[in-house]
N, C-alpha and C positions, 0 to 999 in steps of 0.2 A: 499163386492165386492172390495172396495177400498183397504182394507188391503191385500186381496189375490192377486190383480193384479200383483204386481212386482214379487211375488213368482211364479205365473203361467207363466210369461214371462221367468223367469230363467229356469223353468222346461221344457217349450217348446223348448228352445234353447239347453239345455243339452241333451234332448232326441230326438231332431229333430222330434217332434211330435206336434199334436194339443192338447192343454190342455183345460180342461173344469172345471168350477165350477158349482156345482149342489146344489139345495136346494129341500127339500121335501115340497110339497104343495098339499093338498087335494088328497092324494093317488097317486100323480104323481111326477116325477122328472122334475124340471124346470131349464133350463140352464140359469145362470145369468151372466156368463162370458165365453168367448171363446178366446183363444190366439193361433195363428198359428205361428209356427217357421218360421224364415226367409227362410230357405231351408228345408222344411219337407221331410221326407222319403215318405210320402203320405199325401195328403190333406184330411180333413174330413169336407166337407162343409155342411153336412146334418143337423147339429144342429147349430143354431144361437142363440144369446141371446134372451130369451123369449120363445124358443121352449120347448114343454112339451112332455114327453114320460112316458109310464108305467114303473114300477120298475122291470120288468122281464128280460130286456136285457141291456147289456152294463155295463162296470165296475163301473162307477159313480152311475148310478141308482140302480144297485144291491147292492152296498155298502150302499146306503140309506136304501134299503129294510132290510138289516141286522141290522141296528142300530136304526131305528125308534122304537117307542113303539109297543108292541104287538097289541094294538088296532089300531094304524095307519097302521101296516102291514096288518091286516085283511081288512081294508078299501081298501088298495092298491090291495090286492089279490082278492077282489070282483069286481074290475073294469075289463073291457075287457083287456086281455093280448095279445099283438100282437105277432104273429109268423113271424118274419122278415126273418128267414132262417129255414132250417130243424133242426138246432141246438138250436133254441130259445126254452126256457122252458116256457110252459104255464100252467102246472099243479100246482095248489096252494099247494098241499101237498109236491111236490118235491121242490117248491120254499121256503116253510117253512124250509125244511131240508137244502137247500142251504144257507138260511139266518143264520142258526146255524153254518154251516161250515165257512161262511165268518166272522161271529162274532169271532169265535175261532181263525181264522187265522189273523184277523185284516185288511184284504184286499180282493179284488176280482180280479181274472184274468178271463175275459170273452173272450172266443175264438169262433169266427165264428158265434156268436149268433145275430149279428146285420148285418154284411156283411161278406160273405165268404172271407177268406184270411186276415181278420183284427182281431186284438185283442185289448182289452182295459184293463188297470189296474185302479182300483178305490180304494181310501182309504177314510175313514171318516175324517171329520174335526170337532173337538170339541171345545167348549169354555173353558175358564179357569176352571170353576167348573166341567167340564166333560160332559156337555150336547151336544148333536148332533146339529151342525149348518149347516152341508152340507157335500159334498164330493168333492174331486178333482179326475180327471181322465186324462189319456192320451190314445190316439188311434194311432195305428201304424200297419204296416204289422205284421202278426203273427210271421214271422221269425225274426223280429226286437225285439220282446218283450219276446219270450219264449225261455229260455235257462236253463231248470231246474227251479230254483227260477226265478220269473219274472224279467227280465232285467229292470233296472230303478226303481224298487220298493223302494229302499232306498232313492232315490232322492224324490219320491213322499211322503214318510213318513216324511222325513225331512221338506219338504215344508208344509205339513199339521201341523206339530209341530210348525214351524215358524209362520204360520197364527194364530194358537191357542194362542201363546205367545203374539202376537201383537193385539189381540182383546181386546176391552175395556170392 
């Protein structure tokens, strides 16, 4: 969390977004840091530090779903999966397929699955040997994030890489 904090602040300001740091714990995503841009396009107050959510919705949680071990993925998919909107995926089979797609792409772009009109981009964060330690994500208006290739994706990937290089 301490290593990631300055990078999350840089991402929040560059993207005018709320930035989150997530870890996987017991089949859930846990928010361990949240940074709001000074002048965000939209505020995302629903997740604070310590908040937990299933891995089926949101960019950061779905990035975790894709990169946890197969055993951890099954634990997550056997938990209650919330349908926050009509776009929320709750079918375990479809989520397994989504996890494979996210792994192949290296990121998740979640649109309207948490709140209609909002999107999130999530990328995994690895340690130096390549083990998953968490994910980072931004949330913003869909129109601010979706332009063919997700806008700001390169900023998030660079931040995740910077965090990885600075982990002990």
